[in-house]
Structure formats: C-alpha cells, structure tokens
C-alpha positions in Angstrom: -13.2 20.9 9.5 -10.8 22.8 7.7 -11.6 25.4 5.1 -11.5 24.4 1.7 -9.2 27.1 0.7 -6.5 25.7 3.3 -6.6 22.2 1.8 -4.4 21.5 -1.3 -6.5 19.9 -4.1 -6.1 16.6 -4.7 -3.9 15.5 -8.2 -5.8 14.6 -11.0 -6.1 11.3 -12.6 -3.7 12.5 -15.1 -0.9 13.8 -13.2 -0.8 10.7 -11.1 -1.1 8.8 -14.1 1.8 10.1 -16.1 4.7 9.4 -13.7 3.4 5.9 -12.4 3.4 4.8 -16.1 6.8 6.2 -17.2 8.3 4.6 -14.0 6.1 1.0 -15.1 7.6 1.5 -18.9 11.0 1.9 -17.4 11.0 -1.0 -15.0 9.2 -2.9 -17.8 11.4 -1.5 -20.4 11.6 -5.0 -22.0 8.0 -4.7 -23.5 8.4 -1.4 -25.6 12.0 -3.1 -26.8 10.2 -6.1 -28.0 7.5 -3.8 -29.6 9.5 -2.0 -31.1 11.7 -4.5 -32.7 8.7 -6.7 -33.3 7.7 -3.6 -35.8 10.9 -2.7 -37.4 11.9 -6.6 -38.2 10.9 -7.7 -41.6 8.0 -10.3 -41.7 9.6 -13.1 -43.3 12.6 -12.9 -40.7 12.8 -16.5 -39.0 11.9 -16.8 -35.2 11.0 -13.6 -34.7 7.3 -13.8 -34.8 7.0 -13.8 -31.2 8.7 -10.0 -30.9 5.6 -8.0 -31.5 2.9 -10.0 -29.7 5.3 -10.3 -26.3 5.6 -6.7 -26.5 2.3 -5.6 -27.3 1.4 -8.2 -24.0 4.3 -6.8 -21.7 3.5 -3.3 -22.5 -0.4 -3.7 -21.9 0.4 -4.9 -18.6 2.7 -2.5 -17.8 -0.6 0.3 -18.9 -3.0 -1.6 -17.1 -0.7 -1.8 -13.8 -0.1 1.8 -14.0 -3.8 2.7 -14.6 -5.0 0.5 -11.3 -2.2 2.5 -9.2 -3.1 5.8 -10.6 -6.7 5.2 -10.0 -6.3 3.9 -6.1 -4.1 6.9 -5.7 -6.4 9.5 -7.0 -9.4 8.0 -5.0 -7.5 8.0 -2.2 -6.4 11.7 -2.4 -10.2 12.7 -3.2 -11.4 10.8 0.0 -8.9 12.7 1.7 -9.8 16.2 0.6 -13.6 15.3 1.1 -12.8 14.3 4.7 -10.4 17.3 5.3 -12.9 20.1 3.8 -16.3 18.2 5.1 -15.4 15.7 7.7 -15.4 15.6 11.3 -12.2 15.5 13.6 -12.6 12.5 16.1 -10.2 10.2 18.1 -9.3 6.6 17.1 -8.5 4.6 20.4 -6.0 1.8 19.4 -7.9 -1.5 20.2 -4.8 -3.5 18.9 -2.2 -3.6 16.0 -0.6 -6.5 14.6 2.2 -7.0 12.3 1.6 -8.6 8.6 5.2 -9.6 8.0 5.1 -7.2 4.7 7.4 -4.3 4.3 6.7 -1.7 1.6 9.6 0.5 1.0 11.4 -1.2 4.1 8.2 -0.1 6.3 5.9 -2.3 7.7 2.3 -2.9 7.1 0.2 -3.4 9.9 -3.3 -4.3 10.7 -4.8 -1.6 13.2 -8.2 -1.9 15.0 -9.6 1.3 16.4 -13.2 2.4 17.8 -13.5 5.6 16.8 -15.7 8.4 18.7 -16.1 11.9 18.8 -18.4 14.9 18.8 -21.4 14.2 16.3 -19.9 10.6 15.5 -21.6 8.2 16.6 -18.9 5.3 18.0 -17.9 2.7 15.9 -15.1 0.0 15.5 -13.2 -0.2 12.3 -10.1 -2.0 11.1 -7.4 -0.9 8.5 -4.4 -2.3 6.8 -2.1 0.6 6.6 1.5 1.1 6.3 3.4 2.7 9.0 6.8 4.2 9.1 8.8 2.9 12.1 8.9 6.5 13.4 5.2 6.6 13.7 4.7 3.3 15.5 5.2 5.0 18.9 2.0 7.1 18.2 0.1 3.4 18.2 1.5 2.7 21.8 0.4 6.4 22.9 -3.2 4.8 22.5 -5.1 7.0 20.3 -4.8 8.6 16.7 -6.7 11.7 15.2 -9.2 10.6 13.0 -11.5 12.3 10.0 -14.8 11.1 9.8 -17.6 11.7 7.3 -20.6 11.1 9.7 -23.1 10.4 7.1 -21.3 7.4 5.5 -18.8 6.5 8.5 -16.2 6.8 5.8 -13.0 7.8 7.9 -9.1 7.9 7.5 -6.3 8.4 10.1 -5.2 11.8 10.1 -1.3 10.9 10.4 -0.3 14.8 9.6 -2.0 15.7 13.0 -0.5 13.1 14.8 2.7 13.9 16.5 5.0 12.1 19.2 6.1 14.1 22.4 9.5 15.5 21.5 12.0 16.8 24.2 10.9 20.5 22.9 7.4 20.4 22.9 7.6 18.6 26.3 9.7 21.4 27.8 7.2 23.9 26.4 4.4 22.2 28.4 2.7 21.0 24.8 1.0 17.7 24.6 0.6 16.7 21.1 -0.6 13.2 21.6 -2.7 12.0 24.5 -1.0 10.5 27.9 0.5 7.3 27.4 -1.6 4.4 28.9 -0.2 1.8 31.5 1.9 -0.5 30.1 -0.4 -3.7 30.4 -3.2 -1.8 28.4 -0.9 -1.1 25.4 -0.8 -3.2 22.3 1.8 -5.8 22.7 4.9 -5.1 19.9 5.5 -8.0 18.5 8.5 -7.4 16.8 11.6 -9.0 17.4 13.9 -7.3 20.4 16.6 -6.6 18.2 14.0 -4.7 15.6 12.4 -3.0 18.6 15.8 -1.5 20.0 17.1 -0.4 16.3 13.8 1.2 16.2 14.1 2.7 19.8 17.6 3.9 18.9 16.7 5.6 15.7 13.8 7.6 17.6 16.7 9.0 19.7 18.9 9.9 17.2 16.0 12.1 15.7 15.1 13.4 19.0 11.8 11.9 19.3 12.3 10.5 22.5 14.1 11.7 25.5 17.4 10.1 27.3 15.0 9.0 30.1 12.4 7.8 27.8 14.9 5.9 25.7 16.3 4.3 28.7 13.4 3.3 30.1 11.9 1.4 27.0 15.2 0.0 26.4 15.2 -1.6 29.8 11.9 -2.9 29.3 12.7 -4.6 26.2 15.6 -6.0 27.7 13.8 -7.2 30.8 11.7 -9.1 28.3 14.5 -11.1 27.1 
C-alpha cells in the first residue's frame, strides 16, 4: 500500500468535465451555431423555425456525452486512488487475452482474463476489457501483471504504471522488473496478423525495449509461423 501523501489526488468532477465539454462543443460546434442562429433570427423569418430546436438538441447531446465521459473518468480516478492508498498489491496471472478488433486512439482494445492472487487476497479469476498500448503487449506475454486489489470488495485494477518490460539497461544491471517469461507453449496466442506483429516488434527494437537477440528470436518465431 502506498502512503496517501505519495499518491496524487484524483481530479474533481468539474476539472474533468470542463476540458471534455469544451472538446465536445468544438467537435459538435454546429449545435451552438444553430442555437445562436435560432435565437438571432426573427420569428417571422420563413424556413428558420428548425434552427433553434435543432441547436438545442445537438448542444444538449454534446453536454450529456461530456457529463457521461467526465463521470466515468472521475469514478475510475477515484477508484484507482482508493486502491493505491488502501488496496493490496497482488499478481494477476494472465490466463488469456484476445483482440476485439476495436482500436481506441490507434491502440488495440483487448479482453484479458486473469487469476489474481497474493498475500491477504483470496485467489479469484476476473476479466477486463482494456485498451493496451502496443508497447505494453509484451507484458501480457510475460505471464503476470501487477494488480491492486481491495480485499474487502474484490475491486481491482491492473497497475500498468508498476509494470515494466525488461530493457537492455535493466537486464545488464541484473534488475528484473517483470516475472520470467513462461515457455512458448504456455503463452496466450497472439492472434494479430504477422505483418502487425513484425511492425510492433520493430517498434519495440527502435525504443530499446527488447535486445537485438530477443528481437531476432521473436522475428524468427513469427516468420516460422507463416
């Protein structure tokens, strides 16, 4: 558990809402335009009666969407704050992960199944649908992920900030920031096309997140599957 003074306070609902609302109004600016036009145009002007109700409807929809997003973001931030200050650290053993063919900000959304266990935590299995940056997918192949768990409610979150891949620098220093990689036949299958996997592997090499030997071995395995 981390001391509360060391964990940043979650943002208030209002601080989350304002930038989201401004963004939504910018994207749906036609709503405010119609609204202003409907208020400015004289009532007796022909073929303009639709401007005001349309402007109100679009603007209201923008506000409702912004409120929903801000509420979800605030709830998630408060949950993570609670877990970081009062939760227990545990390990989530990756049972499987699957592509959903959905991408958010060009990052894949995956369905991840975990078995969560640790000191003071009754082992249980759980599933989460999460957007996982391509650079963090090797962590799933490593087999385990750090998890924060509330032992009273079993609420949990993957602690991505505490998860790291082994880089040449940490390997040379003898520091292992992830559990040992399990044998290939025990790892969840990566169902992405070979071209995508090779591109992701090239990106990891450019970022120095894998060694040249690891890169060559992984590339050879992908090519052997073709």
